[in-house]
N, C-alpha and C positions, 0 to 999 in steps of 0.2 A: 643654881643650887650647888651644894657640895658634891664632889665627884663620888664620894661614898654613897650618898643618898641616891644619886642618879643610877649607879650600878645596882643598888638594891631594888629600885623601881623597875629596872630592866631585867632583873633576875639573872644577872651575869656576874662573873668573878672579877674582882678588882685586885690589881697588883700595883703597889706603890702608895703614894700619899693621897688618902681619901679626903683630906681637908681642903684640897684645892677648889676654888670657886670656878664653876663653869657657867658662862652666861650665853653661849651660842655655839653652833657647829660651824665648821668651815673646812674647805679643802686643805690638803697638806701644804700646798703652795701658798695659799692666802691666809692661813691661820696665824693668829697672834695670841698674846697672853689672854687667858680666859676662854679660849676656844677649845672645843673637842673636835678632833679630826678622826679619820678612819683609813685603814689600809685593807684593800681587798685582794691585792696581787703583789707578790714579792718583787715584781719587776719595777715597782715604784719605790724601791728601797732608798734610792738616792734622795727622793723627795722627803721621805721619812727622816733621813739623817739631817736634813736642812730645815725641817719644819720648826716654826716658832709656837706651835700648839702647846697648850698646857697638858694635854692628855690625848691619847689615841685609843681607838677601838681596833683590835686585830684578832686574828685566829690564834687559839692556844698554841698551835705548832710554831707560831712566829713570835712568841712572847719574849724570847731572848734577844731579838734583833734591835731592841731599843731599851734605854734606861728611863724613858718617860713613864709617868703613871699611865696605866693602861687597863682598859676593860677588855676581858677575853670573851669572845663570842664565836661560836662555830659558824654563824652567818653574819659577818661584820656589817654587810650592807643593810640587812634587815634590822640589825641592832642600831645602826646609824639612823634609819628611818624612824624607829621608835623614840630614840633620843631627841631627834628633831621635833617630833610631836610633843614630847614632854616639855621641851624648852620653848616651844612656840604654840601654846594652846590656842584653840579657836576663839576668836573674838566673841565676847558676850554681847548679846543684843538685848536692849530693854524690851520687856514684854509689852504688848499693847498694839493698838491699831492706829496707824497714822490718820490724822483727820482728812487727808485727801484721798484715802482709799475708798473704793466703791464696793460695798458689801451687800449682797442681795439678802433678802429675807430667808431665814431658815439655814443660813450658813453656821456651821459649828466650828468654833475656833477655841482651842484650849487656852485658858488664861495665861499660860506661860509662853505662848507663841508670840512672835513678832511679825507684824504686817507693815511693810514699808510704804513710802509715798507712792501714790498713783497706782497702787495695786488694784486689780479688779477681780472679785470673787463672785462667781455666778451661783445660782441657787443650788443647794445640795452639797456644796463644797465642805470637806472636813479637813481641818488642819490640826495635826497632832501636837503632843507635848514637846515644848522647846523648839518647835519647828520655826524656821526663819524664811520669810518670803520677802525678798528685797524689792527695791523700787521698780515699778513698771511691769511687774509680772502679771500674767493673766491666767486664771484657772477657770476652765469651763465648767459647765453644769456637772455636778456629782463627782468631781475630781476628789481624790483622797490623797493627802500628803501625810506620810508616817512620822512618828516621833523622831526628833533630833535631826530632821532633814533640813538642808540649806539650799534654797533656790536663789542664785545670783540674779542681778537685774535683767529684766526683759526676757525672762524665760516664759514660754507659752506652753501650757498643758491643756490640750483639747478635752472636750467633754468625755466623761466616763472613765478616764485613764486613772491609774493608781500608781503612786510612788511609795516605796517601802520605807523602812526606818533607816536613819543615818545616811540617806542619799545626799550626794552633792551634785547639783545640776548647775553647770556654768552658764554664763551670760549668752543669750541669744539662742539657746537650745530650743527645739520645737519637738514636743512629745505628743504624738497622736494626730498629726496631719493625715489627710487621706492618702492611702496607698495608690500606686499608679495602676489603677484597674480600669480597663476600657475594653469594650467588645466592638468589633468591626462589622458594620452592616452596610453593604453596598458602597464601600469606600469611605464611609463616615464613622467616626468614633462615638460610641455610646458610653457615657460614664456609668460605671458600676458603683452604686453606693457602698461605701466602706463601713460596715456596721459592727466590726470588732472593736477592740480596745488595744491600748498598750498597758501591760502590767509589768512594772519594774520592781524587782525584789529589794532586799535589804542590803545595805553597804555597797550600793552601786554608785559609781561616779561617771557622769556624762559631760564631755568636754564642750567648750564654747562652739556655738553654731552647728552642733551635731543634730541630726534629725532622725527620729524614729517614727515610722509610719504605723498607723493603726491597722488592724487586720481587716481583710475583706469580709470574712465570715467569723473565723476564730480569732483569738487574740494574738498580737505580737507579744512575745514574752522575753524579758531580760531577767535572767535568774540572779540569785544572790551573789554578791562579790564581784560582779562584772565591772571592768574598767574600760571606758571608751574615751579615746582621745578627741581632740578638736576636729571638726569638719568631717565627721563620719556619717555615712548614710546607711540606715538599717531599714529595709523595705518591709512591706506588709507580710504578716504571718511568719516572719522569721522567729526562730527560737534560739536564743543564745544561752548556753549552759553556764553553770556556776564557775566563777573565777576565770572566765575568759577575759583576755586583754587584747584590745585592738589599737594600733597606732594611727596617727592622723591620716585623713583622706582615704581610709579603707572603705570598702563598700560591700554590702551583702544584699543580693537580690532576693525577690520574694520567695517565701516558703522554704528557704534554706535552713538547715539545722547545724549549729556549731556546737560541737561536743565540749563538755566541761574541761577546764584546764587548758584549752587551746589558745593560741595566739595568732594574730594576723598583723604582719608588718605594715609599715606605712605604704599607702597606695595599693595594697593587696585587694583583689577583687574575688568574690565568690559568686558564681552564677546561681540562678534560681533553681529551687527544687533539689539542690544537692545536699548531701549529709557529710559532715566531717566528724570522724570518730573523736573520742576523748583524747586529749594530749597531742593534737595535730598542731604543728607550728609552721605557718605559712610565711615565707620570707617576704621582704619588702618588694613591691611591684609585681608580685606573682598573680597570674590569672588562673583561678581554679575552675576547670571546665568539666570535671567529673568528680563524683563522690570519692572520698578517701576513707578507707575502712580500717587502716592500721595507724597507730600513733607514730610520730616521727616528724622530721623536718622536710618540707617540700618547697621547691623553687621552680620557677619557669622563666623569669626575666633574663634577657641576655645581658651580660655584664657590659659596662660602658667601654668604648674603645674610640680611637681616633676616627674622625668622620669618614675619611677615605677608605680606611680599613673596613668600617661598617658597611659602606656602599658595596665593596667587593664581596663581603660576606652575604649581604642581602641578595646580590646578583647570583651568587652561587646557590643560594637556597632555592631560587626559581628552577634550577636544573637538578634538584636533589633526586627526583624520581628517575630522571634519565641516567644520572650517575649511578644510582643504586642498581638499575637494570644492567648497565655496562659492567659493573663489578660482579654481578651475578653470572653474566656470560663468561667473564674472565675466569671465575672460580670453576665453572663447568669445563672450560678449555683446559685448565690446569689438571683437573681430575682426570680428564680424558688422556692427557699426555702421560700422567703417572701410570694409568692403566696400560697404555701401549708399551711402556718401558718394562713392565712386569711380564 
């Protein structure tokens, strides 16, 4: 589309030739004629000077650093995301049910929905307006899929679970498997039936091979706007607040509560029955062992170092209590010497 039309749809200010045709977005380094690029940090000024892009997105404070046609946005990265969506709309799927799909009696499928090859829909399933269920998915009894949601191939949604509107569930995700609930009796484990559900809100994205366990008694709840990366584990009875984002391989143990607007970096772990306040940001590889009551950034992982240095550090940590006691004794001796001098 023309740059002027793109700026209008984005609701941002245009400076320069609006008649330029834009057909894709690209990085400053890789952009060619017809590409729209973006600048989020002035330290990449050299890349901007050399770019072959036809136009760029940048902050109004930086509008004078280039003569290229430019869209001015106070959040250039968010503007780039919206532009990418406009230039790359979601593929349209033909409505209807593939002849190889297995559909139980009583299933309700909106006529606008698309059901792919080898999909199985159990009794009581409801599929909403414009929803897309791609090849090999399985929806258990009484599952509900909201309007405009997209399930990529081989997604499994267990019985009774609900997916809200405009959800994107990537391939291999499992929603509603049993939580890890067992009681020990005389050294043997007794399975506790997991009778809750998983309830996923609107505008949620769940990454490939991510698993969200059903509740033991109450539901596991994923609120509106949550974004989960690939290979994440969400245990039973967890409650994830609105607009939380978690990076790959994060894990949340049973009955933990993650406050709205929080983030968990890759490989971060939150132990069970803990509560994270709203706006808590857990950095990559961090192990959260106690509840966090104040917003902010929290870390626990030891930074990477050369192996021999790490071995020395680990060895010293074994003696940390002894060293602390010796320091305390030295402090007392110093105080005593000061007292004698006076």
